[in-house]
C-alpha positions in Angstrom: -91.7 27.4 76.1 -92.4 26.9 79.8 -93.9 29.9 81.6 -92.1 31.1 84.7 -93.9 30.5 87.9 -95.2 33.6 89.6 -94.4 34.0 93.3 -97.1 36.7 93.7 -100.0 35.6 96.0 -103.0 37.4 97.4 -103.2 36.7 101.1 -106.4 37.8 102.9 -105.9 39.3 106.3 -108.4 37.4 108.4 -108.0 39.9 111.2 -109.0 42.9 108.9 -111.9 40.9 107.5 -113.3 40.2 111.0 -113.0 43.9 111.9 -115.1 45.0 108.9 -118.5 43.7 110.1 -118.6 45.4 113.5 -117.5 48.7 111.9 -120.2 48.4 109.3 -122.8 48.0 112.1 -121.3 51.0 113.9 -121.7 53.1 110.8 -125.2 51.9 110.2 -126.0 53.0 113.8 -124.5 56.5 113.0 -126.8 56.8 109.9 -129.8 55.8 112.0 -128.9 58.3 114.7 -128.5 61.1 112.1 -131.8 60.1 110.5 -133.6 60.6 113.9 -132.6 64.3 113.6 -134.3 64.5 110.2 -137.4 63.0 111.7 -137.3 65.6 114.5 -137.0 68.4 111.9 -140.2 67.1 110.3 -141.8 66.9 113.8 -142.1 63.2 113.5 -141.0 62.6 117.0 -142.3 59.0 117.2 -140.1 58.0 114.4 -137.2 59.9 115.9 -137.5 57.9 119.2 -137.7 54.6 117.3 -134.6 55.6 115.3 -132.6 56.2 118.6 -133.8 52.8 119.9 -132.5 51.1 116.8 -129.2 53.0 117.1 -128.9 51.7 120.6 -129.6 48.1 119.3 -126.8 48.5 116.7 -124.5 49.9 119.4 -125.1 46.8 121.5 -124.7 44.4 118.5 -121.4 45.8 117.1 -119.6 45.3 120.4 -121.0 41.8 121.0 -120.3 40.7 117.5 -116.7 42.1 117.6 -116.0 40.2 120.8 -117.7 37.0 119.4 -115.7 36.9 116.2 -112.5 38.4 117.8 -112.8 41.4 115.5 -112.0 44.1 118.1 -109.6 46.9 117.2 -108.4 50.3 118.4 -110.0 51.9 115.3 -113.3 50.1 116.1 -113.2 51.4 119.7 -112.7 55.0 118.7 -115.3 54.7 115.9 -117.8 53.3 118.4 -117.2 56.3 120.7 -117.6 58.8 117.9 -120.8 57.0 116.9 -122.2 57.2 120.4 -121.5 61.0 120.6 -123.7 61.4 117.5 -126.4 58.8 118.2 -126.8 59.4 122.0 -125.4 62.9 122.4 -126.1 65.1 119.4 -129.3 63.4 118.1 -131.2 63.3 121.4 -130.2 66.9 122.1 -131.5 68.1 118.8 -134.7 66.0 119.1 -135.5 67.6 122.5 -134.5 71.0 121.2 -136.9 70.9 118.4 -139.6 69.5 120.7 -139.4 71.7 123.8 -136.0 73.3 124.5 -136.3 75.8 121.6 -139.1 77.5 123.6 -136.6 78.3 126.3 -134.4 80.4 124.0 -130.7 80.6 124.7 -131.0 78.6 127.9 -132.4 75.7 126.0 -129.5 75.7 123.6 -127.1 75.9 126.5 -128.6 72.8 128.0 -128.0 71.0 124.6 -124.4 72.1 124.6 -123.8 71.0 128.2 -125.4 67.6 127.6 -123.5 66.8 124.4 -120.2 67.9 126.1 -120.9 65.5 129.0 -121.6 62.6 126.6 -118.2 63.3 124.9 -116.4 63.5 128.3 -118.0 60.4 129.5 -116.9 58.4 126.4 -113.4 59.8 126.6 -113.1 58.6 130.2 -114.6 55.2 129.2 -111.9 54.7 126.5 -109.2 55.5 129.0 -110.5 53.2 131.7 -111.3 50.3 129.3 -107.5 49.5 129.1 -107.4 48.6 132.8 -107.0 45.0 134.1 -110.2 43.0 134.5 -111.7 43.1 137.9 -115.0 42.9 139.8 -115.6 46.5 138.8 -116.3 45.4 135.2 -119.8 44.7 136.4 -120.4 48.4 136.8 -120.0 51.5 134.7 -118.6 54.8 136.1 -121.6 57.0 135.6 -124.6 56.3 133.3 -123.6 54.9 129.9 -124.3 57.1 126.9 -127.0 55.0 125.2 -128.9 54.9 128.5 -128.4 58.7 128.9 -129.6 59.3 125.3 -132.9 57.4 126.0 -133.3 58.9 129.5 -133.2 62.5 128.2 -136.0 61.5 125.7 -138.2 60.1 128.5 -140.3 63.3 128.9 -141.0 63.2 125.2 -141.8 59.5 125.4 -144.2 60.0 128.3 -146.0 62.8 126.4 -146.6 60.4 123.6 -148.0 57.6 125.8 -151.2 57.6 127.8 -149.3 57.7 131.1 -149.7 61.5 131.2 -152.7 61.5 133.4 -151.3 64.3 135.5 -150.6 67.4 133.5 -146.8 67.8 133.6 -145.0 71.1 133.2 -142.4 70.1 130.6 -140.9 73.5 130.6 -139.5 72.7 134.0 -139.2 68.9 133.8 -137.1 68.8 130.6 -134.3 71.2 131.8 -134.1 69.4 135.1 -133.9 66.1 133.3 -131.1 67.4 131.1 -129.1 68.7 134.1 -129.5 65.5 136.2 -128.6 63.2 133.3 -125.6 65.3 132.3 -124.3 65.1 135.8 -124.9 61.3 136.0 -122.9 60.9 132.7 -119.8 62.5 134.0 -120.1 61.4 137.6 -118.5 58.3 139.1 -121.9 57.0 140.2 -121.8 53.1 139.7 -124.4 51.7 137.4 -124.9 48.1 136.3 -123.1 47.2 133.0 -124.9 43.8 132.6 -121.7 42.5 130.9 -121.1 39.5 133.1 -124.5 38.1 134.0 -124.4 34.4 135.0 -127.6 32.6 134.1 -128.2 29.1 135.3 -129.3 26.5 132.7 -132.6 25.7 134.5 -133.6 29.4 134.3 -132.7 29.8 130.6 -136.2 28.9 129.4 -137.7 31.6 131.7 -135.2 34.1 130.4 -136.1 33.3 126.8 -139.8 33.6 127.6 -139.1 37.0 129.3 -137.3 38.3 126.2 -140.0 37.1 123.8 -142.6 38.8 126.1 -140.7 42.0 126.3 -140.2 42.1 122.5 -143.8 41.4 121.9 -144.9 44.2 124.2 -142.4 46.5 122.6 -143.9 45.8 119.2 -147.5 46.4 120.4 -147.0 49.2 122.9 -143.5 50.6 122.0 -143.6 53.9 123.8 -145.3 52.6 126.9 -142.7 49.9 127.2 -139.8 52.3 126.6 -141.2 54.7 129.2 -141.6 51.9 131.8 -138.1 50.6 131.0 -136.6 54.1 131.6 -138.4 54.4 134.9 -137.2 50.9 136.0 -133.6 51.8 135.0 -133.8 54.9 137.2 -135.1 52.9 140.1 -132.1 50.5 139.6 -129.5 53.2 139.9 -129.7 53.4 143.8 -129.7 49.6 143.9 -126.6 49.5 141.8 -124.9 52.1 144.1 -125.6 50.1 147.3 -124.6 46.8 145.6 -121.3 48.4 144.4 -120.6 49.6 147.9 -121.2 46.2 149.4 -118.9 44.5 146.9 -116.3 47.1 147.4 -116.3 46.5 151.2 -116.1 42.7 150.7 -113.1 43.0 148.3 -111.3 45.6 150.6 -111.8 43.3 153.6 -110.4 40.4 151.5 -107.4 42.4 150.4 -106.7 43.4 154.0 -106.9 39.8 155.1 -104.5 38.7 152.4 -102.1 41.5 153.5 -102.3 40.2 157.1 -101.4 36.7 156.0 -98.4 38.0 154.1 -97.2 39.9 157.1 -97.5 36.8 159.3 -95.4 34.8 156.8 -92.7 37.4 156.8 
């Protein structure tokens, strides 16, 4: 007797399959960020800092891989923002609280609350603005991005671990000031480089690769020294990005005005 043919087929959704990998990387970053809090509880602050750096690496990877394999999704975008709040908001705040801010009593806890709230507000604004049309402004963030903010608030702790602390610093004053300034930078509209659309000429590729290898080598040998120097360089670049933004803004405004004048002449 001939068996009836089944019309039932299992069809794999390629789109959903592509979405899984970036989301897995995002969740791994969340786990690493939460683990940094555990290290801070055990007063293993070196491991806590390294965990935040790895969380930042996974935060960079999940977005790049999602765009590369065309696995972006609304769920992934929201999940990435929630992960950033944990890894670069809650975790750095707890690390710094266990290290120094707990000595300031209620004021230290207030600084943690303010900083985490600013990270959440910054990410909410980023999600809203990310739906806008592409433009030259895509080369800049509005305010300091949350991963950079998370590492910057850890800079006093990182400097205390390195041998850069030749001059005795009063961390009871420096840490609160650092929290306040970075919290304001997070929610401000201060333009900072996004490094999303960097054009590299082919003849300079070999030098770029050499620079990356050199940076990674130094990072493995002198991790906290390199992180501290990188944080200082990033802070120095903030005013440069501001003036560069203003220059580009003026150029595009002048161009738009010129285009409007041409249209008026035609009419």
